[in-house]
Each structure stands twice: as C-alpha cells, then as structure tokens.
MISE-372919 format. One record per residue (C-alpha): residue in three letters; x, y, z. Coordinates in Angstrom, 3 decimals, always signed. Example, Ala and Ser with C-alpha at 12.3 -4.5 7.8 and 13.67 -1.06 7.14 Angstrom:
BEGIN
<atom 'ALA'; <+12.300; -4.500; +7.800>>;
<atom 'SER'; <+13.670; -1.060; +7.140>>;
END
This chain:
BEGIN
<atom 'MET'; <+17.971; +34.624; -21.130>>;
<atom 'ASN'; <+21.425; +33.270; -21.876>>;
<atom 'GLY'; <+24.234; +33.199; -19.346>>;
<atom 'GLN'; <+26.156; +36.113; -20.848>>;
<atom 'ARG'; <+23.174; +38.453; -20.672>>;
<atom 'LEU'; <+22.579; +37.530; -17.051>>;
<atom 'GLN'; <+26.222; +38.235; -16.220>>;
<atom 'ASP'; <+25.957; +41.618; -17.983>>;
<atom 'LEU'; <+22.912; +42.546; -15.884>>;
<atom 'VAL'; <+24.708; +41.497; -12.688>>;
<atom 'ALA'; <+27.577; +43.779; -13.696>>;
<atom 'PHE'; <+25.133; +46.614; -14.432>>;
<atom 'LEU'; <+23.489; +46.226; -11.003>>;
<atom 'ALA'; <+26.848; +46.265; -9.243>>;
<atom 'VAL'; <+27.923; +49.522; -10.913>>;
<atom 'ALA'; <+24.507; +51.104; -10.349>>;
<atom 'GLU'; <+24.470; +50.202; -6.651>>;
<atom 'GLU'; <+28.092; +51.117; -5.972>>;
<atom 'ALA'; <+28.123; +54.243; -8.229>>;
<atom 'SER'; <+31.727; +53.337; -8.908>>;
<atom 'PHE'; <+33.474; +51.034; -11.370>>;
<atom 'THR'; <+36.312; +50.516; -8.896>>;
<atom 'ARG'; <+34.087; +49.354; -6.036>>;
<atom 'ALA'; <+31.848; +47.336; -8.356>>;
<atom 'ALA'; <+34.857; +45.544; -9.864>>;
<atom 'ALA'; <+36.110; +44.655; -6.367>>;
<atom 'ARG'; <+32.654; +43.366; -5.405>>;
<atom 'LEU'; <+32.477; +41.173; -8.516>>;
<atom 'GLY'; <+36.070; +39.977; -8.248>>;
<atom 'MET'; <+37.092; +41.236; -11.678>>;
<atom 'SER'; <+39.336; +43.945; -13.057>>;
<atom 'GLN'; <+38.024; +47.460; -13.596>>;
<atom 'SER'; <+38.924; +47.362; -17.280>>;
<atom 'ALA'; <+37.013; +44.078; -17.773>>;
<atom 'LEU'; <+33.981; +45.542; -16.015>>;
<atom 'SER'; <+34.105; +48.701; -18.138>>;
<atom 'GLN'; <+34.258; +46.550; -21.254>>;
<atom 'THR'; <+31.258; +44.510; -20.096>>;
<atom 'ILE'; <+29.150; +47.635; -19.502>>;
<atom 'ARG'; <+30.238; +49.135; -22.787>>;
<atom 'ALA'; <+29.256; +45.955; -24.664>>;
<atom 'LEU'; <+25.849; +45.981; -22.917>>;
<atom 'GLU'; <+25.222; +49.567; -23.925>>;
<atom 'GLU'; <+26.229; +48.849; -27.515>>;
<atom 'ARG'; <+23.929; +45.851; -27.658>>;
<atom 'LEU'; <+21.014; +47.917; -26.326>>;
<atom 'GLY'; <+21.915; +50.978; -28.399>>;
<atom 'LEU'; <+21.417; +53.128; -25.274>>;
<atom 'ARG'; <+23.638; +54.765; -22.676>>;
<atom 'LEU'; <+23.089; +53.469; -19.174>>;
<atom 'PHE'; <+25.711; +55.504; -17.287>>;
<atom 'ALA'; <+26.972; +59.054; -17.455>>;
<atom 'ARG'; <+30.710; +58.924; -16.777>>;
<atom 'THR'; <+33.141; +61.633; -15.736>>;
<atom 'THR'; <+36.698; +61.310; -14.449>>;
<atom 'ARG'; <+35.380; +61.550; -10.893>>;
<atom 'SER'; <+31.896; +60.020; -10.873>>;
<atom 'VAL'; <+29.490; +57.539; -12.431>>;
<atom 'SER'; <+25.753; +58.082; -12.452>>;
<atom 'LEU'; <+22.761; +56.445; -14.076>>;
<atom 'THR'; <+21.127; +58.010; -17.105>>;
<atom 'SER'; <+17.352; +58.132; -17.204>>;
<atom 'VAL'; <+17.402; +54.923; -19.266>>;
<atom 'GLY'; <+19.718; +53.324; -16.740>>;
<atom 'GLU'; <+17.391; +54.291; -13.890>>;
<atom 'ARG'; <+14.475; +52.734; -15.732>>;
<atom 'LEU'; <+16.408; +49.493; -16.321>>;
<atom 'LEU'; <+17.378; +49.396; -12.642>>;
<atom 'ALA'; <+13.739; +49.795; -11.620>>;
<atom 'LEU'; <+12.728; +46.979; -13.960>>;
<atom 'ILE'; <+15.307; +44.343; -13.076>>;
<atom 'GLY'; <+16.443; +45.323; -9.580>>;
<atom 'PRO'; <+13.582; +43.668; -7.635>>;
<atom 'SER'; <+13.732; +40.476; -9.742>>;
<atom 'MET'; <+17.477; +40.114; -9.322>>;
<atom 'GLY'; <+17.031; +40.677; -5.586>>;
<atom 'GLN'; <+14.490; +37.867; -5.430>>;
<atom 'ILE'; <+16.812; +35.546; -7.332>>;
<atom 'GLU'; <+19.660; +36.313; -4.962>>;
<atom 'SER'; <+17.425; +35.801; -1.942>>;
<atom 'GLY'; <+16.193; +32.495; -3.347>>;
<atom 'LEU'; <+19.732; +31.267; -3.890>>;
<atom 'GLU'; <+20.641; +32.217; -0.339>>;
<atom 'GLN'; <+17.663; +30.255; +0.983>>;
<atom 'ILE'; <+18.601; +27.199; -1.069>>;
<atom 'THR'; <+22.211; +27.413; +0.086>>;
<atom 'ALA'; <+21.013; +27.614; +3.681>>;
<atom 'LEU'; <+19.512; +24.135; +3.312>>;
<atom 'ARG'; <+23.020; +22.760; +3.598>>;
<atom 'ASP'; <+23.051; +23.941; +7.211>>;
<atom 'LYS'; <+19.350; +23.404; +7.936>>;
<atom 'PRO'; <+17.996; +20.559; +5.770>>;
<atom 'ALA'; <+14.303; +20.795; +4.907>>;
<atom 'GLY'; <+11.766; +19.457; +2.459>>;
<atom 'THR'; <+9.589; +16.406; +1.821>>;
<atom 'ILE'; <+10.983; +12.939; +1.059>>;
<atom 'ARG'; <+8.557; +10.494; -0.592>>;
<atom 'LEU'; <+9.220; +6.771; -0.153>>;
<atom 'SER'; <+7.499; +3.679; -1.547>>;
<atom 'ALA'; <+7.802; +0.447; +0.459>>;
<atom 'ASP'; <+5.940; -2.723; +1.316>>;
<atom 'GLU'; <+4.133; -2.916; +4.648>>;
<atom 'TYR'; <+6.732; -4.981; +6.479>>;
<atom 'ALA'; <+9.601; -2.723; +5.341>>;
<atom 'VAL'; <+7.700; +0.262; +6.726>>;
<atom 'HIS'; <+7.092; -1.503; +10.044>>;
<atom 'SER'; <+10.467; -3.140; +10.603>>;
<atom 'VAL'; <+12.981; -0.874; +8.883>>;
<atom 'LEU'; <+11.636; +2.578; +8.064>>;
<atom 'GLN'; <+9.554; +3.468; +11.109>>;
<atom 'PRO'; <+12.272; +2.735; +13.700>>;
<atom 'ALA'; <+14.804; +4.784; +11.713>>;
<atom 'ILE'; <+12.344; +7.609; +11.077>>;
<atom 'ALA'; <+11.467; +7.766; +14.780>>;
<atom 'ARG'; <+15.119; +8.546; +15.485>>;
<atom 'PHE'; <+15.596; +10.778; +12.440>>;
<atom 'LEU'; <+12.706; +13.265; +12.446>>;
<atom 'PRO'; <+13.224; +14.731; +15.941>>;
<atom 'VAL'; <+16.762; +15.672; +14.886>>;
<atom 'TYR'; <+15.586; +17.325; +11.642>>;
<atom 'PRO'; <+12.186; +18.939; +12.368>>;
<atom 'ASP'; <+12.060; +20.759; +9.009>>;
<atom 'ILE'; <+12.105; +17.483; +7.054>>;
<atom 'ARG'; <+8.877; +15.652; +6.261>>;
<atom 'ILE'; <+8.646; +12.027; +5.139>>;
<atom 'GLU'; <+5.737; +10.609; +3.162>>;
<atom 'LEU'; <+5.356; +6.814; +3.152>>;
<atom 'ALA'; <+3.311; +4.945; +0.533>>;
<atom 'ILE'; <+2.711; +1.235; +1.128>>;
<atom 'ASP'; <+2.965; -0.698; -2.126>>;
<atom 'TYR'; <+3.877; -4.333; -2.792>>;
<atom 'GLY'; <+4.529; -3.795; -6.507>>;
<atom 'LEU'; <+7.669; -2.661; -8.288>>;
<atom 'THR'; <+6.594; +0.953; -8.496>>;
<atom 'ASP'; <+8.144; +3.246; -11.089>>;
<atom 'ILE'; <+9.567; +5.610; -8.495>>;
<atom 'VAL'; <+10.645; +8.138; -11.122>>;
<atom 'GLY'; <+7.297; +8.251; -12.923>>;
<atom 'SER'; <+5.392; +8.299; -9.631>>;
<atom 'ARG'; <+7.604; +11.095; -8.278>>;
<atom 'PHE'; <+9.034; +9.144; -5.351>>;
<atom 'ASP'; <+12.487; +9.985; -4.090>>;
<atom 'ALA'; <+13.244; +6.328; -3.417>>;
<atom 'GLY'; <+11.763; +2.894; -2.910>>;
<atom 'VAL'; <+12.441; +0.081; -0.449>>;
<atom 'ARG'; <+12.332; -3.538; -1.610>>;
<atom 'ARG'; <+14.174; -6.782; -1.014>>;
<atom 'GLY'; <+17.512; -6.784; -2.785>>;
<atom 'GLY'; <+16.570; -9.307; -5.462>>;
<atom 'LEU'; <+13.644; -7.157; -6.597>>;
<atom 'VAL'; <+15.654; -3.990; -7.266>>;
<atom 'ALA'; <+16.327; -3.175; -10.920>>;
<atom 'LYS'; <+19.968; -3.316; -11.982>>;
<atom 'ASP'; <+19.998; +0.304; -13.180>>;
<atom 'MET'; <+19.165; +1.614; -9.701>>;
<atom 'ILE'; <+21.536; +2.607; -6.935>>;
<atom 'ALA'; <+20.808; +0.258; -4.021>>;
<atom 'VAL'; <+21.814; +0.709; -0.381>>;
<atom 'GLN'; <+21.308; -2.184; +2.040>>;
<atom 'ILE'; <+19.297; -0.983; +5.037>>;
<atom 'SER'; <+18.435; -4.193; +6.890>>;
<atom 'GLY'; <+19.608; -7.673; +7.651>>;
<atom 'PRO'; <+18.060; -10.794; +6.096>>;
<atom 'HIS'; <+14.488; -11.704; +7.070>>;
<atom 'PRO'; <+13.757; -15.288; +8.157>>;
<atom 'MET'; <+10.114; -16.263; +7.796>>;
<atom 'ALA'; <+8.101; -18.078; +10.428>>;
<atom 'VAL'; <+4.906; -20.117; +10.729>>;
<atom 'VAL'; <+3.182; -19.355; +14.019>>;
<atom 'GLY'; <-0.030; -20.108; +15.827>>;
<atom 'ALA'; <-1.614; -19.299; +19.168>>;
<atom 'PRO'; <-1.621; -21.818; +22.064>>;
<atom 'SER'; <-5.417; -21.921; +21.776>>;
<atom 'TYR'; <-5.091; -23.085; +18.175>>;
<atom 'PHE'; <-2.657; -25.862; +19.069>>;
<atom 'ALA'; <-4.835; -26.946; +21.976>>;
<atom 'GLN'; <-7.100; -28.588; +19.407>>;
<atom 'ARG'; <-4.575; -29.574; +16.723>>;
<atom 'SER'; <-1.203; -31.225; +16.582>>;
<atom 'PRO'; <+1.542; -28.947; +15.227>>;
<atom 'PRO'; <+2.746; -29.666; +11.685>>;
<atom 'LYS'; <+5.973; -31.657; +11.406>>;
<atom 'HIS'; <+6.548; -31.004; +7.714>>;
<atom 'PRO'; <+5.450; -28.178; +5.384>>;
<atom 'ARG'; <+3.134; -30.568; +3.528>>;
<atom 'ASP'; <+1.185; -31.027; +6.783>>;
<atom 'LEU'; <-0.026; -27.441; +6.417>>;
<atom 'THR'; <-2.671; -28.599; +3.956>>;
<atom 'GLU'; <-4.449; -30.114; +6.973>>;
<atom 'HIS'; <-4.367; -26.861; +8.931>>;
<atom 'ALA'; <-6.328; -23.610; +8.912>>;
<atom 'CYS'; <-3.908; -21.092; +7.396>>;
<atom 'ILE'; <-4.397; -17.339; +7.192>>;
<atom 'ASN'; <-3.460; -16.123; +3.733>>;
<atom 'LEU'; <-2.107; -12.697; +2.838>>;
<atom 'ARG'; <-3.423; -11.335; -0.438>>;
<atom 'LEU'; <-0.959; -8.873; -1.927>>;
<atom 'PRO'; <-2.916; -5.657; -2.600>>;
<atom 'THR'; <-0.886; -4.792; -5.698>>;
<atom 'HIS'; <-0.958; -8.183; -7.431>>;
<atom 'GLY'; <-4.159; -9.723; -6.115>>;
<atom 'GLU'; <-2.293; -12.996; -5.463>>;
<atom 'HIS'; <-1.718; -14.841; -2.202>>;
<atom 'PHE'; <+1.710; -14.420; -0.675>>;
<atom 'ALA'; <+3.556; -17.684; -1.252>>;
<atom 'TRP'; <+4.428; -19.903; +1.710>>;
<atom 'LEU'; <+8.022; -20.874; +0.912>>;
<atom 'PHE'; <+10.248; -23.213; +2.900>>;
<atom 'ALA'; <+13.889; -24.201; +2.597>>;
<atom 'ARG'; <+15.979; -27.066; +3.954>>;
<atom 'ALA'; <+19.299; -28.571; +2.906>>;
<atom 'GLY'; <+19.508; -26.194; -0.022>>;
<atom 'LYS'; <+16.118; -27.189; -1.407>>;
<atom 'GLU'; <+13.092; -24.908; -1.540>>;
<atom 'GLN'; <+9.503; -26.002; -1.219>>;
<atom 'ARG'; <+6.323; -24.080; -1.917>>;
<atom 'VAL'; <+3.071; -25.053; -0.231>>;
<atom 'LYS'; <-0.388; -23.905; -1.268>>;
<atom 'VAL'; <-2.437; -23.420; +1.876>>;
<atom 'GLU'; <-6.098; -22.722; +2.579>>;
<atom 'GLY'; <-7.983; -21.372; +5.537>>;
<atom 'PRO'; <-10.953; -19.421; +6.848>>;
<atom 'LEU'; <-9.451; -15.951; +6.462>>;
<atom 'ILE'; <-7.653; -13.930; +3.796>>;
<atom 'ALA'; <-6.337; -10.439; +4.594>>;
<atom 'ASN'; <-4.446; -7.801; +2.642>>;
<atom 'SER'; <-2.479; -6.500; +5.635>>;
<atom 'ILE'; <+0.228; -8.251; +7.627>>;
<atom 'ALA'; <-1.160; -6.624; +10.766>>;
<atom 'SER'; <-4.517; -8.314; +10.154>>;
<atom 'VAL'; <-2.825; -11.676; +9.557>>;
<atom 'ARG'; <-0.880; -11.379; +12.815>>;
<atom 'ASP'; <-3.982; -10.347; +14.787>>;
<atom 'ALA'; <-5.949; -13.289; +13.395>>;
<atom 'ALA'; <-3.164; -15.663; +14.449>>;
<atom 'LEU'; <-3.150; -14.131; +17.937>>;
<atom 'ALA'; <-6.908; -14.732; +18.096>>;
<atom 'GLY'; <-6.353; -18.446; +17.401>>;
<atom 'LEU'; <-8.026; -18.411; +13.970>>;
<atom 'GLY'; <-5.179; -20.242; +12.256>>;
<atom 'LEU'; <-1.515; -20.348; +11.345>>;
<atom 'ALA'; <+0.256; -17.300; +9.949>>;
<atom 'TYR'; <+3.340; -17.044; +7.729>>;
<atom 'LEU'; <+5.190; -13.765; +8.064>>;
<atom 'PRO'; <+8.694; -12.459; +8.861>>;
<atom 'GLN'; <+9.818; -13.864; +12.194>>;
<atom 'ALA'; <+10.748; -10.455; +13.577>>;
<atom 'TYR'; <+7.152; -9.255; +13.139>>;
<atom 'PHE'; <+6.169; -11.635; +15.946>>;
<atom 'ARG'; <+9.019; -10.649; +18.253>>;
<atom 'GLU'; <+6.978; -9.678; +21.310>>;
<atom 'ALA'; <+4.309; -12.340; +20.801>>;
<atom 'LEU'; <+6.938; -15.080; +20.549>>;
<atom 'ALA'; <+8.749; -13.812; +23.636>>;
<atom 'SER'; <+5.541; -13.727; +25.695>>;
<atom 'GLY'; <+4.250; -17.091; +24.478>>;
<atom 'ALA'; <+1.193; -15.520; +22.837>>;
<atom 'LEU'; <+2.345; -17.168; +19.605>>;
<atom 'ILE'; <+4.375; -20.332; +19.079>>;
<atom 'GLU'; <+6.569; -21.009; +16.062>>;
<atom 'VAL'; <+6.461; -24.307; +14.186>>;
<atom 'LEU'; <+8.571; -25.687; +11.332>>;
<atom 'SER'; <+11.603; -23.630; +12.352>>;
<atom 'GLY'; <+13.850; -26.206; +10.703>>;
<atom 'TRP'; <+12.278; -25.260; +7.384>>;
<atom 'ARG'; <+12.644; -21.493; +7.642>>;
<atom 'LYS'; <+12.945; -19.622; +4.375>>;
<atom 'THR'; <+15.098; -16.503; +4.716>>;
<atom 'PHE'; <+14.491; -13.573; +2.393>>;
<atom 'GLU'; <+17.293; -11.239; +1.371>>;
<atom 'PRO'; <+17.793; -7.852; +3.096>>;
<atom 'TYR'; <+15.847; -4.752; +2.212>>;
<atom 'HIS'; <+17.523; -2.116; +0.076>>;
<atom 'LEU'; <+16.761; +1.551; -0.416>>;
<atom 'TYR'; <+16.935; +2.206; -4.156>>;
<atom 'TYR'; <+16.911; +5.378; -6.225>>;
<atom 'PRO'; <+17.950; +6.365; -9.765>>;
<atom 'SER'; <+20.974; +8.615; -9.291>>;
<atom 'ARG'; <+23.308; +10.177; -6.749>>;
<atom 'ARG'; <+23.383; +13.408; -8.713>>;
<atom 'HIS'; <+21.537; +16.391; -7.253>>;
<atom 'ALA'; <+20.453; +14.524; -4.110>>;
<atom 'SER'; <+19.004; +16.996; -1.630>>;
<atom 'PRO'; <+20.750; +17.390; +1.732>>;
<atom 'ALA'; <+17.628; +16.030; +3.429>>;
<atom 'PHE'; <+17.627; +12.864; +1.301>>;
<atom 'SER'; <+21.362; +12.307; +1.793>>;
<atom 'LEU'; <+20.894; +12.532; +5.564>>;
<atom 'LEU'; <+18.056; +9.985; +5.478>>;
<atom 'VAL'; <+20.146; +7.575; +3.413>>;
<atom 'ASP'; <+22.931; +7.828; +5.992>>;
<atom 'ALA'; <+20.453; +7.276; +8.839>>;
<atom 'LEU'; <+18.980; +4.168; +7.208>>;
<atom 'ARG'; <+22.409; +2.772; +6.398>>;
<atom 'SER'; <+23.684; +3.300; +9.948>>;
<atom 'GLY'; <+20.554; +1.631; +11.347>>;
<atom 'ASN'; <+21.289; -1.583; +9.416>>;
<atom 'SER'; <+21.887; -4.188; +12.124>>;
<atom 'ASP'; <+21.173; -7.886; +12.125>>;
<atom 'ASP'; <+20.470; -7.822; +15.857>>;
<atom 'GLN'; <+17.297; -5.802; +15.468>>;
<atom 'HIS'; <+15.891; -8.504; +13.160>>;
<atom 'ARG'; <+16.618; -11.487; +15.408>>;
<atom 'PRO'; <+13.736; -12.108; +17.841>>;
<atom 'PRO'; <+13.544; -14.847; +20.435>>;
<atom 'ALA'; <+11.608; -17.893; +19.299>>;
<atom 'GLN'; <+9.693; -20.690; +20.934>>;
<atom 'ASP'; <+9.263; -23.698; +18.685>>;
<atom 'MET'; <+7.088; -26.781; +19.200>>;
<atom 'THR'; <+8.595; -28.895; +16.423>>;
<atom 'GLY'; <+12.206; -27.990; +15.648>>;
END
C-alpha cells in the first residue's frame, strides 16, 4: 500500500467515526474542503460511494460500512502499535546484544551493567564472549567491544575504558622455589601459564615494552587455558606465572596472594571501545547504554595497587 492510499483510508476512518466532515477535518488538522476532496477522490478510485451526504448529516453507505468493518480493526492495531513504540521514549525496553572479549566483559561491561539494569528493568542485555573480530551486523549484534586498534575504520567507536597495563604475576609459593625473573627473556626458564584464544586457537602473546621498544617472548609451561579466570586461578594456586591485565589481579595484588614481576617492562594496551555501524535509528535503550558506558570511563577504576619483587 502506498502512502497516499493509507492517508485516504485514515481520512475515511476519521469521517466515519466523527460522522462529520467538520469534526473530522479538525481532528486531522486539515481544511474541510481538502478532506472532502480526499474522500471524493477515494470514492472515484473505488467506483463506489462510501458516504451519503446531506446538508445536515453524513452517514455511511452499506459499502462504506463494509469497508469500515474491514479496515477499522487493522488501523486500530497500527495506531496502538505506534503508541506503544512511542512510549519506549519514556520507558526504554528491549534486548541489547553485545560481543566482547572476556576481560572487557569482566572489567568494563559488568560493572556498568550492574549499575544500569536496576535503573531500567525493562531492558535486557545479552553478552557473547568472543576474542575474534565478529561481524556484528551479520551476527545481529547491536555493538561490539574491542581495544581501539582492533576496531574497523568504518565503525562508530566510543571509548569506554582507560588503557590496560599488562602484568606478570606469580604466587608467593611459586617464588619460594624460584628466583623472580629480572628480564623478559628469563621467562623461558619459568613455568608460564598460557592463554589459548578460543577464537583463533593461538596462544595470547606475552608482550613487553621499555624505552619505546617492544619485545615478544614465547613462553612454555605446564598449563594452557582458554579462560582468563582459569589462568588467574592457576597462578593463585602456585602453578606458574600468569600474564594478564594488571587490573584483573587487583584484589590478589593488594592482599599479597599474587606478586607482580617485571613491572618495568609493562606493555600497556589501548582502551576498549564500544563500536557499532551507525547512529541512525538507535533505540532509546541502546542510546542509554552507550551513555552509561561512556560516563563509566575512568582511569582510576583500572589502576590497582601493585607489589613488585623486581622493579
């Protein structure tokens, strides 16, 4: 149905419900003559009379009554649906699907979501952990979260975190039997817990930086995990050294359950960004979440205390 036909039917419904061209014209915000012309054109197009007119009254013909019975309920449903959609501006609702790596979920999304959802109980958020560069459009995600350098140039990107310094840590029980490494190359003599990226099947690289130079070290050890939580737990158990974002060990570093080494060689990764394809037609719920994530961007929440054995 084209737009003109829909407008003609809206005009027909107004006249039928008001039983008056004058009242119907006022309801539609148009002149009485323009409304009369619209109804006349509709009747000519159908080849049927819809209204019986006198100088004092307007009434439906039998054909008009049949048309009203056919389209009245449908037009009512359309109007009701539009009212419900419009109401979302005042009461945001719906499901927001996000793709992010495990650390982004833990450090950035979950704290913001914990503050966000109680305020908007009709909004649901679905999180999918993925280390790859997911096609968020093809996979029907509303947005993705990745480090800034990994976001495609054709995406809109909103910074939602501070930078993420990495750390090498081990438990006191581990260092009770081994001297801490003084240089990244010393890691080849240590038991290191590798993280295998679930999406790529590769080990997460242990990168270090000092004086503007970057160094990559290939490490080995007794355990490989595909979850940063498993890597951290293994380090806490004294099974070896772990290499993960420093903030992920915040409480363990503060309590002394883990000790950082090689802090002078920390590699710092760029901040996380929320990315999505277009600002057009963003739902109220999504716009509110973007604002919440942006306002939660603070370097302080990514700066844990550290205890270092080597400097």
